[in-house]
Every structure is written in structure tokens, then in C-alpha cells.
N, C-alpha and C positions, 0 to 999 in steps of 0.2 A: 294319107291318114297315118297317124303314128302307129308303130308296130304293136305297142301294148293295147291300143284301142282295138286294132283288128283282132288281137288274141281274145280280148274280152267279148267282142262281137261273135267270134267263132264259138267261144264257150257257151254264150247265150243261145247261139244257133243249135248247138248240139243238145242243150237242155230242151229247147223247144221241139226238136226233132224226136227225141226220146219220149217226151210227153205226148206228142202227136201219135206216135206208133203204139204206145202203151194204151192210151185212151181209145184208139181205134180198135185194138185187139180186144179190149174189154167190151166195147160196144158191139162188136161182132159176136163175141161169146154169149153175152146176156140175151141177145136177140136171135140166136141160132136155134130156132124152133125144132129143126130136124133132130137135134140131140135129145130133146125131151121126148119126141115121138119115138125115137129109137129106144130110149130107156123105159118107156111104158111097157114094151115087150121084153126087153133084155132083163129088166129088174122085176118084172111081174107086178107092176104098180096097180093094175086093175084088181089084183087079189085083195087090195087093202081099201077098196071103195066099192059101193054099189053102183057107181056110174059106169056107163059104157065109154069107150074111147072118144067118141065124137063129143059127148057131153063134157067129159073131162077136159078135152082140148079147148072147148068153148070157155070153160072156167079159167083155164090157163091163159087164154088170150085176153080175158077180162082183167086178170091180174097184171099181165104184162102191159096192157093198155094203161092201167092206173099208174104203174111204175114209170112209164115213159112219157106220160102226158102231164106237163107242168100245170095245165089248166083243170085237170080232174082232181078234185080235192077230197072226194069220198070214195073209199074202197067198198064196193058192193059186188059180192059173188053170188050168182044165182043159186048155187047148190052147196055152198059152204058158209056156215056162220063164222063170223070173225069177232073175237073178243076185243076189248079195249086195248089190252097189251099187245095182242096180235096186230091190230090196226096200227098201233104206234110203231111197232117194229117195221111193218111194211112202209110206213111213212118215212122212217129213217133210211130204209133201203132206197126209197124213191129219191130222197135228197142226194144219196151217193150216186145214183144213176144220173141225175141232173148235173151234179158237179162234174162227173166224168164227161158228159156231153159239152159242158161249158169249157173244160180244159181243151177238148179237141177243137172246138170252134175258135178259141183264143190263140191256139198254137199252130193251126194248120197253115195259115197264110205266112207267118214268120218262117215256118219250116220250109215251105215252098221257095220263099225268097232266099233262104240259106242254101238250099240245094242248088238254086240258080247261081248264087254267088260262087259256090265251089266249082260248078261246071264252067262258068265263064273264066275263072282264074286257074283252071287245070289243077284243082286242089281236092279232087275226089279221093286222093290217097289219104287225106286226113280222116277219112271215115274208118280206116282199117283198125287202129288201136281201140277207139271207143266201142266199136261194135264187136271186136274180139272179146273185150271185157264184158260187154252187154250180153253176149251169148252165154257166158258162164253163169250169170246170175239166175236165169230161169232154171238152169240145170241144178244148181245148188238148192233152190227152193223146191224144185220138183223132187229131188232126192229126199229131202226132209219130209215132204208131204207124203211120199210113198212109204217112208219108214214108219210113219204113224199118222194117218190122216185125221184120226179123232183129235189128237193133240193139236195138230196144225189147224183144224177147223175151229177149235176152241180159241186158240191164240188169234186167229183171224177176227173172230167176233169180239174178243176182248180188246183188240186194237182199234176197231172201227165203231164199236158201240159201248156206251158207258152204263149199260143196264143189262138185265137178264131177260128182257122181253123176247129175245130170240129163242129162248127155251120154251117152245110151244107145248102146251098141254093138248094131247090128241082129243080130249073130251070137249074142250071149249074151242079148239082150233083144229078140227079134223083135216084141214088142208095139209098139215104137216105129214099126214099119212101118204100123200101122193107127191110129196117133195122129199124123198129119202136122201140121206146123207151121201149115198153113192152117186146120186145125180149131180150133186155139187162137186164131188171128187172128179167126175168125168168133165164137168165144166171147167175146173181148174186145169186139168190135163189139156183140154182143148185150147184154153187160153195160152198155156205154155208152148204148145205146138205152134200156134199162130204167131206169137211174139218171136219165137225162134226163127220162123220162116221170114218174118220182116227183117230181123237183125241179119240173117244170113244173106238176104238180098242186098242190103246196104254194104255188108262186108264184101260181097262180090263186086259191087260198084267201086268200092275203094281199091280193091286189088286190080281191077281192070284199069282204073285211073292211074294206079302206080305203074303198071306196065306201059301205059301210054306216055306218061311223063318220062320214063326212062328211055323210051324209044326216041322221043324228041330231044 
């Protein structure tokens, strides 16, 4: 196969691999229930609701079930009223969840084939530079996030949503009281840690492949 064709196939392979890892890290983060359980105690979330922890977690599970299930079209929480604007925002979040899962499903097989291609052709060393750069990006985002999470949080919503429905009113959407901004900050940190671990693993494979190539 022509050299340029192989180069473009490898570029496509790297893009697919990065999308797989990012979507997987997002999927793990948004479904990592222990983080919310931890924050219930760490952030004193029960102080902002009359519910006990068991009931609160049941409502949280109902919310996550709605966001994850493409066939569930109505959001209904047993202990929290939801306004029209609140329901619309959660619907938009649901779309983002489903798009993320679709990205993972569409890219995971090409990524596996790409890794297989690198392995068969002793080209794991090609992973080094892309993942060196890849590891810098979460660090930069994490730095700006920690410098001012409020602004980062606003920019995030302005990027992914074209309305103000995410600005919940605690009177009409009291669920916002049990989903504090700090919980989302912890979720972002958790995501950055996971993606860094993924990137570090593939950087390790690249360096291992480089040593193997040099020995041969």
C-alpha cells in the first residue's frame, strides 16, 4: 500500500483511539456512583434536603437511569419536582450521554484493529509522540479548571448548551440542591485522572515498543 495511504490510515487510527479513550473515560466518570456517595458525606449534601441517604440515592439512580436509557422518554423523580426548563436541560444532557456512547461504539473496533496493526508491524513506538502531547492537554485544562472552576463550569455549559436551562431555580427544581457545583468539579478531576492513566498506559506501550524495535 502506498506510504501516504498508510500515513492517513494511521492518522485515522490515532483519532479513533483518542475518541475511544476519551468517550470511555467520560462513560466511566458519569456512571461512577461511588463518587456521588462519597460527596454526600464529604460535601454534607444531606443538609440541603429532607431526604435520607437511601432515598436520595434512589432518586439519583432514577435520574441516571433516565440519562442512560435511550428508550426512557420521560424524566420522573419520586421525591423531586422537575420544571419544564429543568426537564429540557436533562434531556439535552441525555443527548450528550447517548452521543458519547455512540462515539465509543463506533470507534472501539477501529481502535482495536489499529492497535493490532501497530503490534503486527512493530510500530508501537508510533504511540509515543501523540500520547506525550495527549497527556499535556488534560493537565492544561485541569490547571485552568482549578484556577477558577466557576468560570470553567460556565464556559463548559456555554459550549455544550445554547440556552440558560442549566441555571436551575432551587424553588422549581430543588434537585439542584443535591447536585452541588463541587460534585461536578470532583467529577471533572476524576475524568482527568482517568484519561491521564489511559494516556500514560499507551505512552508506556509506545516506549516499550521503541525499546523492542531498537533491540531488533
